[in-house]
N, C-alpha and C positions, 0 to 999 in steps of 0.2 A: 623181810628180816632174815639177818645173816646168821650164823653160828652162835651160839650163846656164847657170852662172853660176862667179865664180872659187873661190865656196866652197860646199860642199855640206853641208848640216845635215841630219840626220834627227832631227826635232820629233815626227813622228807618221806615221801610214800614211795617214791619211783622204785623201790627195791622190794617192796612187798607184795607178796602173791595174796592171790583171793581169800586162801586160807588164812593167811594172816591177818587180812582185813577183816573178814566175817568173824573172826575168833574175837578181836577187839570189839567190835558192833556187839555180838553176843553178850559181852562183860557190859556194855552200856545197856542193852536190853535188860540183863539181870538187875542192873544197878535201877533201872525206872521201876521195876517192881518190886524191890526189895521193901519190905515194911516194919524192919529192925535197925532204926538208927543206931542204938546203941553197939549193936555189930558192926554195923560199918565203921563207928569211930573207934573200933580196935583195928582196923586194917593196918592205918598208917599212923597210928600212935608213936610218938618219940621221934618221928620223921620230921626233917625241916625243909619245908619247900619254899624257895626264894623266886618271887616274879621279879625279873629283871628288864626292864622295858626302856628301850632307848628310844622307843616312839610311841604317842599316845594313843590308848583303847580303851574302850569301854567293855565291850561284850567278851573278848578272848581274855583280858586281865580280870573282870569280875568272875568270869564263870571257871577259870583256872582256880580263883581264890575260894569260891564257894564248893567246888571239888575237893581241894584240898582240906578244907575245914570239915566239910562232912565227912571225910574219911580218918579224922582226927587228928591229921599233920599240924605242925605248929607254921604258921605262913609269916613271911617276911616280904613286904612289898618295896622295890626300889625302883626310883625312877633316875635316869640317867642324870636329869636336869638337875637333881638334888643330891647329886652323889660325887665321889671324888674324879669321875669321868671330866667332870667341867675343869679340873686341874691336870689334865691330861693322862690320867691314870688308862692304862692299855686294857684290851679284853683279857689277856692274860692274867695282867696282876688283879684284875675285879674278880674274876673266876676263882684264881687262888686263895685271894683272901677269903672269898665265900666258903670256899673249901677249906680253910684253915679254922672259921668261925661256927662249921658244923653243919653244912649243907649238905642235903642229900640228893635234891633236884633243885636244878635251876631251871625255870621256864622263861625263855629268852626271846625277847622282839629286838630287830635290830633292821635299821633304814638300809644295811647294807648286805649285798647277797653272801651268803658264806660266812656272814659273821657266827653263826651258832656252831659252824664247822669248827671254826678256830677254836671257839671256847670248847668244843668236846675234844680238840686235840690237847689241851691243857688240862682240863679240868678233871677232879675225882669225882665229880658229881655226875648223875645222869642230865644230860643235857637236854630239854624240849624245845623245837623251834616253835614258836608262836606267831611266826610270820617274819622272813627276812627279805627285804627290799623287793624285788620283783620275781624271787625265783621260788619260795614256797611256803605255803601255810597249810601244814599236814592236818592239824586238828579241825580245821575248816573243812576240808575236803572229806574229812570220816564223818562229820556231823552232816554235811550236805548228802553224803551218800544213805547215811540211815535216816534222815528225811525222806528222801525218795524211794526208800525201799519200805517205809510206814505206808507210802501212799501205792506203790504199785506191787510190794510185795517182793517183788525182784525187777532190778532195772535192765536183765539181759534183754536184748534185742530192742529196748527202748531208746528212742531219739531226744537226746538231751540238749536244747540248745543253751549257749552262753554266749550273750550278747552284751557288747559295750566296749569297754577298753581293755582288750586282750594283751595287749603288748605291755602295758605296766603291770598286769595282775597276777600276783603270787597264787591267789585263789583260783584261777581259771588252770594255770600251769597243774598243781596240786589236784583238781579235779578231773583234769584230763586222764591223769593217771588212775585215780580212783574207778572213777567211772567206766573207762575203757576195761580195766581189769575184771568190772563185774559185769562185762558183757554188753554196756551199752555203747551206742555211737553217739559222738559227741560232733555238733554242727556247730562252728565258731561263726560270729555274726558281727561285725562293725563296720566304721568306715575306713578306708584303705589305709588311713595315716597311724590307725590304733589297731590295724591287722593286717599286716604283712602277706601277700599271697603267699609267702614261703612259709609261714608259721605252722601249716599242717605238715610240711616237710619234714620237721624236727622230731615227728612220730611217725615213722615209716611202718611199724608194725602195728600200728591201732588205727581204730575207726574213727579218723578226725579229718573233717573237710571244712571248707572256708566259703562263706557266701558274704556279699555285700548288699544283700537286700534282705531286710527285715521281715519283708512279707513272704518272700521263698522259705526264710529260715521258719516261721511261724507255721506255717502250712504243713510242713515235715515233721513237726515238735509234737513230742508227748509231753514236755514237760520244758518250760524256760526260766532260766536264771539270768537275771540281769545285774549289771557290774557296775559299782560308782564310777564316775569321769573323775580321774585321780586328779585334781587340777593342780595340788601339791608338787607331783611327780611330772608335770608336763614343762616341757621347754619348746620354743620354734612353732608355737602356732598351730598345735595339731589338728585343731577346729577352728571352722570360723567364729563360731559361736554356739553356746549351749541351746540356744532357740532352735538353731540350725540342726543342733545333734537330735533334740527333741523331734523335731518335724519328720527325720527320717530313720530315727533307729528307737524312739521311746515306745513304752509300753504305754501308750496312751488309751485313756478310756474309751474315745470313739475307735481306734485301732483293735483294742481288745474286745469289744462286742463281737466280733465274729471269732473269737477265740477264748471265749468264755469258760471253754471245759478245760484249758489247759493250767496245770497247777503252775504258781510263779513261786520263785525262790529269789532271794537277795541277799548275798553274804552281811550287807549294812558296813558303815553307816550308808544311808540313801540318800540322794539328792531329790527328794520329792520334785516332781514336775519337771525332771530331766530325762532320767532312766525311765522312770515309771511315775504315772499321776498320782495323787493320794487317793483316789477312787480304787484305784488298782491295788496300790500297796496295801491298803486296808481291807480289799473287798474278799468277797466269799472267795475267790481262787488264790489268795494270796496263802503262803505258807512261811512267811518272814519270821511269825513268831514262833511256828513251829521250830524252827531253825535255831532261835534264841535258846529255847526251852530245852531243846537235846543238847546245848552246848555242855552244862554241867555234867550231864552223864556221860557224853563221848571223854570229856577231858577227865572225869575221875577214872576211866578205864584206862585212859593213858597214864597216868599216875600209878595205878595199881601194875601196869604193865611195866613201866619203868622201875617200879620197887619190886617187881618179883613176885606180886603179891595176886596175880591175877588168878593162878590156880587156887590159891587160896580161899578167893571169893566163889568160886565154882565149888569147892569142896563143902563151903558152908552152908552153899544152896542145897548140895545133895543131901548134907546132915539133916537140914531144915526139913525136908521133904520127906526123909524117913523117920524122922521123930514127930513129925506133925506141928514144928516150929513154925517161925516167919517163913513165908513163903515167897520165891520170887516168881 
């Protein structure tokens, strides 16, 4: 976070300090334990939150909507396929229209990298990046870190493997920043067509390494995050076949017998039987549902931060603890 401004945008996490990240996760943890729903609904009462999605989504969109409604905001959902975008409306025109209609926060997903930055340039609303192209997915990275911290207490010194389609993954890019900022080492693993040797060189000041061997990665890991093979983003035959990917890189039931102690994460949606077998995806070492459950709390924290109501929540907690009211 840079110096305070009139509008807070969350476009990426690459400029956030560890204090910034942990402050937001503290807000998320506070929200998880809060027992006074009526008080929460007062925090964003009267605010208008618009979810503007140019790509399909289930987890991110629903959890942002649930988060906004839990905080008392009015929520408007817009799919680009059912909007004036299909008639040629530009991002600038769209966000200016939403501003004029009273939007305060716009949660935006777009297939093109940098689109939320363009929106932030023209909008009077706070822009929250819900995923743009291959570039960034900040809220997913924050909830992944929260999930890992719930497992380890701290990820400092831990080795976190991110395995799969790295080159197309906005989740991987944002997770590299949050995890290494929190003191973890990130090990990237995938086939050469999805993980160029030079990928780690883009992060010269961070503990990031590359391997093309899933066995080597798992042997070094404290936790592993599988990524979806993004068939919709692929061109040029990056993989001979999904069967071959599963054979050499998949978290199969047989392969994971030797690594049953490793927590497994996946940002979803999953290609079960490709990145990981169903027995692994739904087994005892899977934290996939924990990630999903953490989503609304992290996204509530983001909305409060964008609206400059994060300190109001902490003050509410202090008052409750002093007076013996609802506790966080």
